[in-house]
C-alpha positions in Angstrom: -17.3 -3.3 -64.6 -20.1 -5.6 -65.5 -22.7 -7.1 -63.2 -21.8 -10.5 -61.7 -22.8 -13.4 -64.0 -24.3 -16.8 -63.0 -20.8 -18.3 -62.8 -19.2 -15.6 -60.7 -17.2 -17.5 -58.1 -16.8 -14.4 -55.9 -20.4 -14.8 -54.8 -19.6 -18.0 -53.0 -19.5 -17.5 -49.2 -15.9 -18.5 -48.3 -16.8 -18.9 -44.7 -19.2 -21.7 -45.6 -17.2 -23.1 -48.5 -14.3 -24.6 -46.6 -14.6 -28.4 -46.5 -14.9 -28.9 -42.8 -17.1 -25.8 -42.4 -19.3 -27.0 -45.2 -19.7 -30.4 -43.6 -20.4 -28.7 -40.2 -23.0 -26.4 -41.7 -24.7 -29.2 -43.6 -24.9 -31.3 -40.4 -26.2 -28.4 -38.2 -28.7 -27.4 -40.9 -30.5 -30.7 -40.1 -29.6 -31.1 -36.5 -30.0 -27.5 -35.4 -27.6 -28.1 -32.5 -25.1 -30.8 -31.7 -22.3 -31.6 -29.2 -18.7 -31.2 -30.3 -18.1 -35.0 -30.1 -21.2 -35.7 -32.2 -20.1 -33.3 -34.9 -16.6 -34.7 -34.9 -17.9 -38.3 -35.2 -20.4 -37.4 -38.0 -18.1 -35.3 -40.2 -15.0 -37.3 -39.5 -11.4 -36.6 -40.4 -10.8 -33.5 -38.3 -8.7 -33.3 -35.1 -10.2 -31.6 -32.1 -8.0 -28.6 -32.7 -8.8 -28.3 -36.4 -12.5 -28.7 -35.7 -12.3 -26.0 -33.0 -10.7 -23.6 -35.4 -13.5 -24.1 -38.0 -16.2 -23.7 -35.4 -14.6 -20.5 -34.2 -14.5 -19.1 -37.7 -18.3 -19.9 -38.1 -18.9 -18.4 -34.7 -17.0 -15.2 -35.6 -19.2 -14.9 -38.7 -22.3 -15.2 -36.6 -23.3 -18.5 -38.2 -22.9 -20.7 -35.1 -23.4 -20.0 -31.4 -21.2 -22.0 -29.1 -22.5 -23.0 -25.6 -20.1 -24.3 -23.0 -21.6 -26.2 -20.1 -21.0 -29.2 -17.9 -22.8 -32.5 -17.9 -22.0 -33.8 -14.4 -18.3 -33.0 -14.1 -17.5 -33.3 -17.8 -17.2 -30.2 -20.0 -19.5 -30.1 -23.0 -19.5 -27.9 -26.0 -22.7 -27.5 -27.9 -22.9 -25.8 -31.3 -26.1 -24.2 -32.5 -26.9 -23.0 -36.0 -28.0 -19.3 -35.7 -30.7 -17.7 -37.9 -27.9 -15.8 -39.7 -26.2 -19.2 -40.2 -29.3 -20.8 -41.6 -29.8 -17.8 -44.0 -26.1 -18.1 -45.1 -26.5 -21.9 -45.6 -29.7 -21.4 -47.8 -27.9 -18.7 -49.8 -24.9 -20.9 -50.3 -27.1 -23.8 -51.5 -29.0 -21.5 -53.9 -25.7 -20.2 -55.3 -24.5 -23.8 -55.9 -27.7 -24.7 -57.6 -27.3 -21.7 -59.9 -23.8 -22.7 -60.7 -24.9 -26.3 -61.5 -28.0 -25.5 -63.4 -27.8 -26.4 -67.1 -27.8 -23.4 -69.4 -29.8 -23.2 -72.6 -27.8 -22.9 -75.8 -24.6 -24.6 -74.5 
């Protein structure tokens, strides 16, 4: 078996690559942390349940840390991008850049 080439799709992190998770990681990479309602409003198109499933998948991978707390009497879910998550995000972006980079001798 040969070494992976620059267009080897298997090197793309499937945890990050899902549409909702990709949007969530992109938002958190700038924000660092955000409330569930803020994330839902910014990335749009996901129901509460669907967004929760995607957050859980990122949490299980160690990319996001979830903090549950109360503001007054209202429950609040805060999502934090972890160091592992930031590293995975940077690796994902670098991989995409490699895939998109023009090649000499097309």
